[in-house]
VOBA-1610 file (N, C-alpha, C; in pm, whole numbers, padded with zeros to 5 digits, always signed):
BEGIN
Met-04150-00886+02162Met-04053-00781+02132Met-03926-00845+02076Glu-03878-00789+01969Glu-03760-00841+01901Glu-03633-00797+01973Glu-03538-00888+01983Glu-03411-00856+02048Glu-03324-00774+01953Pro-03248-00678+02009Pro-03157-00600+01924Pro-03049-00690+01865Arg-03007-00659+01743Arg-02899-00732+01677Arg-02792-00635+01633Ile-02672-00682+01631Ile-02562-00602+01580Ile-02541-00639+01434Met-02546-00538+01349Met-02527-00560+01206Met-02382-00526+01172Leu-02318-00611+01095Leu-02180-00589+01054Leu-02173-00562+00905Gln-02090-00468+00869Gln-02066-00433+00729Gln-01949-00516+00677Glu-01956-00560+00555Glu-01842-00631+00495Glu-01726-00533+00481Lys-01607-00577+00521Lys-01488-00493+00515Lys-01440-00487+00370Met-01409-00367+00324Met-01357-00356+00188Met-01228-00274+00183Leu-01195-00207+00292Leu-01071-00130+00301Leu-00990-00181+00419Ser-00861-00165+00412Ser-00777-00206+00524Ser-00680-00094+00560Ile-00648-00090+00687Ile-00543-00003+00737Ile-00440-00095+00800Leu-00319-00089+00748Leu-00208-00163+00806Leu-00138-00065+00900Leu-00149-00091+01029Leu-00093-00003+01131Leu+00036-00065+01182Ala+00147+00006+01166Ala+00276-00051+01202Ala+00357+00047+01286Leu+00429-00008+01381Leu+00520+00070+01463Leu+00653+00079+01391Asp+00699+00203+01370Asp+00827+00228+01303Asp+00916+00303+01400Val+00990+00232+01481Val+01076+00285+01587Val+00991+00363+01687Glu+00968+00494+01665Glu+00892+00574+01760Glu+00760+00627+01704Lys+00735+00608+01578Lys+00613+00659+01514Lys+00525+00543+01470Tyr+00398+00574+01447Tyr+00303+00476+01398Tyr+00265+00513+01255Cys+00282+00419+01167Cys+00254+00437+01025Cys+00122+00367+00993Ala+00032+00436+00925Ala-00093+00378+00879Ala-00091+00377+00726Phe-00115+00261+00668Phe-00110+00245+00523Phe-00239+00180+00477Cys-00303+00241+00378Cys-00421+00183+00315Cys-00381+00134+00177Pro-00359+00002+00161Pro-00311-00049+00031Pro-00411-00033-00083Glu-00539-00035-00053Glu-00639-00024-00159Glu-00636+00114-00225Leu-00600+00217-00148Leu-00597+00354-00200Leu-00456+00411-00210Asp-00359+00334-00168Asp-00219+00376-00171Asp-00198+00507-00093Leu-00253+00510+00029Leu-00240+00626+00117Leu-00157+00588+00239Val-00075+00681+00286Val+00010+00658+00403Val+00006+00779+00494Thr-00001+00755+00625Thr+00013+00862+00723Thr+00107+00813+00833Glu+00160+00908+00911Glu+00247+00873+01023Glu+00220+00969+01138Met+00199+00912+01257Met+00169+00995+01374Met+00241+00938+01497Asp+00231+01011+01608Asp+00300+00973+01731Asp+00235+00857+01806Asn+00105+00835+01786Asn+00039+00724+01855Asn-00058+00655+01759Pro-00095+00532+01788Pro-00177+00455+01693Pro-00315+00513+01668Glu-00377+00567+01772Glu-00511+00624+01755Glu-00508+00743+01659Asp-00406+00829+01675Asp-00394+00944+01585Asp-00363+00901+01442Ala-00284+00795+01426Ala-00252+00745+01292Ala-00379+00695+01223Ile-00464+00626+01295Ile-00590+00577+01237Ile-00681+00694+01203Glu-00695+00789+01296Glu-00779+00907+01270Glu-00730+00985+01149Asp-00597+01001+01140Asp-00538+01073+01028Asp-00565+01001+00896Met-00559+00868+00898Met-00588+00790+00778Met-00735+00805+00738Ile-00823+00804+00833Ile-00966+00821+00802Ile-00988+00958+00736Glu-00924+01061+00789Glu-00934+01194+00729Glu-00873+01194+00589Ala-00760+01126+00572Ala-00696+01118+00440Ala-00787+01046+00340Met-00854+00941+00384Met-00948+00869+00297Met-01062+00960+00252Lys-01118+01034+00346Lys-01229+01124+00313Lys-01183+01236+00219Asp-01065+01293+00248Asp-01012+01399+00161Asp-00984+01347+00021Tyr-00925+01229+00012Tyr-00895+01170-00119Tyr-01024+01140-00196Ala-01123+01087-00126Ala-01250+01057-00192Ala-01312+01185-00249Gln-01308+01293-00173Gln-01364+01419-00220Gln-01287+01472-00341Glu-01154+01467-00331Glu-01070+01511-00443Glu-01096+01426-00568Tyr-01105+01296-00549Tyr-01130+01203-00660Tyr-01263+01238-00728Leu-01367+01256-00649Leu-01498+01286-00706Leu-01500+01422-00774Asn-01423+01517-00722Asn-01416+01649-00786Asn-01347+01642-00922Glu-01257+01545-00937Glu-01182+01528-01063Glu-01201+01386-01117Val-01323+01335-01109Val-01349+01195-01142Val-01305+01156-01283Glu-01321+01243-01380Glu-01281+01209-01517Glu-01131+01187-01526Leu-01055+01270-01456Leu-00909+01258-01455Leu-00865+01129-01383Tyr-00916+01110-01262Tyr-00877+00993-01183Tyr-00925+00862-01246Ala-01047+00860-01297Ala-01102+00737-01355Ala-01028+00697-01482Ala-00959+00791-01545Ala-00882+00760-01666Ala-00737+00725-01635Ser-00698+00742-01511Ser-00559+00716-01471Ser-00537+00566-01447Pro-00436+00506-01508Pro-00415+00362-01494Pro-00389+00317-01350Asn-00329+00403-01269Asn-00300+00361-01132Asn-00404+00411-01031Arg-00510+00478-01076Arg-00613+00529-00986Arg-00755+00487-01026Ala-00774+00440-01147Ala-00909+00406-01194Ala-00974+00299-01107His-00896+00202-01060His-00952+00093-00980His-00996+00138-00840His-00968+00262-00803His-01010+00315-00673His-01158+00352-00669Leu-01220+00367-00785Leu-01356+00420-00791Leu-01456+00345-00702Pro-01460+00212-00697Pro-01556+00147-00606Pro-01532+00182-00459Tyr-01406+00196-00421Tyr-01374+00235-00284Tyr-01418+00378-00257Ile-01395+00465-00354Ile-01432+00606-00342Ile-01584+00618-00326Arg-01657+00543-00404Arg-01804+00546-00393Arg-01850+00499-00255Ala-01785+00393-00206Ala-01821+00341-00073Ala-01791+00445+00035Ile-01675+00508+00027Ile-01638+00610+00126Ile-01735+00728+00120Ser-01765+00774+00000Ser-01852+00891-00014Ser-01996+00861+00026Ser-02035+00736+00027Ser-02172+00702+00069Ser-02187+00698+00221Cys-02076+00701+00293Cys-02080+00698+00440Cys-02127+00833+00493Lys-02222+00828+00584Lys-02278+00950+00641Lys-02204+00993+00767Ser-02116+00909+00817Ser-02042+00941+00939Ser-01909+00866+00940Asp-01820+00908+01027Asp-01694+00835+01042Asp-01720+00693+01092Trp-01825+00675+01172Trp-01859+00541+01221Trp-01890+00447+01105Glu-01969+00495+01009Glu-02000+00413+00892Glu-01874+00382+00812Leu-01785+00480+00799Leu-01659+00456+00729Leu-01575+00353+00803Arg-01569+00365+00935Arg-01493+00267+01015Arg-01547+00126+00997Met-01676+00113+00969Met-01735-00020+00949Met-01684-00085+00820Leu-01629-00006+00727Leu-01575-00059+00602Leu-01428-00101+00615Ile-01366-00067+00729Ile-01221-00080+00745Ile-01185-00195+00838Glu-01088-00273+00795Glu-01026-00373+00882Glu-00887-00321+00917Ile-00855-00318+01047Ile-00725-00269+01091Ile-00639-00388+01126Lys-00520-00391+01067Lys-00424-00497+01093Lys-00299-00433+01155His-00239-00501+01251His-00126-00446+01324His+00003-00518+01286Gly+00114-00443+01284Gly+00243-00504+01251Gly+00358-00413+01287Leu+00474-00450+01244Leu+00596-00372+01265Leu+00657-00341+01130Val+00719-00224+01119Val+00790-00190+00996Val+00924-00262+00998His+00952-00335+00893His+01077-00409+00883His+01148-00366+00756Val+01270-00317+00772Val+01348-00271+00656Val+01463-00365+00632
//
């Protein structure tokens, strides 16, 4: 009998999670998305929802976004997000890094 193995997905997206005084800011530099929530878990969840919403919007208007100089390079990320069948699969594409907001 074969032993179970844990398979890891290569990370291609990042969430920079930072404490900004009393709020938690989540920033995805690859997609230029930002969210802010009261706790870190909600900030991450909100960012995952923002990624899915953006991917759907991008695919609905792919000709417009793919022709945009500041959005065309998002297409490989959008394809990866849209291929995920669950939030768990999407989370496997994300590396979360922690920090502080410094102004």
